[in-house]
N, C-alpha and C positions, 0 to 999 in steps of 0.2 A: 504494500500500500504506500508506495513512494511515488510522488508526482515528479516529473522532470520539468525543469524550467531552463532558462538561458544556458546555452553551452552544455546541455545534457547533464547538468549537475543535479544530484539528488537533493530534494527539498525536504526538510524535516516534516514528519507526519504526526500531527497531534490528534489524539482521540478526544473529540468534543462530544457534547451530549447528542448533537445531530448525527455524528459518525456512529456513536453507540446505538442509536435508534436504527440506523441503516443496517448495521451489522446484525442486530437482533432480528430485524425484519428478514434478513437473508438467511437466518437460521444459526447464526453464531451463538454459542453458549459461553458466557463468561464464567470461568471457574475461580475458585479462591486462589490467591497467590501461594507459591511454595513457601517453605519455611526458611527461606534465605533471610539473613539479617547481617548487620555489620557489627563488628566488635573491635575494640582496640587491642593492641598487643599487651597492654596492661591487664585487660580482662582475660585474654587467652593464655598468656604465659607468665603473668606476674612480673612483667618487665619493670625495671627501675631505671631512673635517669643515670646515664653514664655506662650502662650495661649494653653489650651487643645483643642482638636478637638470638644469636646462636647460644650465648651464655644463658640467657633467660630460658630458652627451650631446654637446654641441658639440665639446668637447675630444676626445672619443672618435672623433667623425666627422671631426675636422680641419676643422671649419667654424666661422666666427665665430658667437657666440651672438646671437640676435635675440629679445628678449622683447617680443612684441606682444600 
């Protein structure tokens, strides 16, 4: 659902209420989004300032850090 404009460049496609109505009329079923979410490295690995991500991961996993 990308419209082309000058120079055959793709124009962003935004789903407006009108577009949703057209899609529903065409039989498209909107499902719930997946369970994707964002998280910071602090949340994921307990990262602390001055620490490399590799060190945070190793500390979290209880393994020595090996930077190869």
